[in-house]
N, C-alpha and C positions, 0 to 999 in steps of 0.2 A: 311210301312207294314200295312196290313189290317187284322183285327182279326174277326173270325167267330166262332160259336160253333156248335157242332154236337155230334153224338154218334158213337162209333166204330162199323162198320158193319162187317169188316173182319180184321184179323191181323194174320200174319205169323211170328212166333217167329224166325224161321230160317233165314228169309230174313230181318226181322225187318221193314216190310212195310205192308201197308194195305189200307183200305178205310174207310171213314167216311160218315155217312148219315147226311147231314147238315139240319138245322132247316127248310129250304125252300124245303126239299125233294130231293135235288140233291146229287149225290154221288161225293166224292172228294177223289182221291187217294193220299196217302202220301208215299214218298220214305224213305229208311232207314236213310238217312242223316237228315231228319226232326225228326225222332224218336230219333236218336242219339243226336241231339241238345236239346232234351227235358230234359235230365237228368233222365227220367223215366227208370225203369228196366223192366217193362212188362205192357201189356194192356190186358183188358178182353172185350169180346163182350158186347155191350150195355153201356160201360163206357162213361161218358160225358167228352168231351175234347174241348179245345180251339185250334184253328189252326190259325197260322199266315202265310200270303202269301206275296210274293214280288210284285212289280209293274206289273210283267208279269203274275201274278196269280199262280205262282209255290209255293207249300207248302214249307216253310223253317223251321217250328218248330210246334210241337204239344205239348201242356202242359195241365195240369189240370186247369179248370176254377177257377177263384177267385170270392169270394162273395164280393159284394159291401157293 
């Protein structure tokens, strides 16, 4: 799995999916299953997230970033 960080650009609570604006400026969509895997209950625009992708580049989970 590959991890990246970004901010929530869009989020639809009804579908539990949305898009992130990654640190490099690209947008990355995340599906409901990635949000469901997070354990989070809601997201807000501008919230900072970590996103994990599989080998094919598909988002598998969004989580809150951890501080080192």
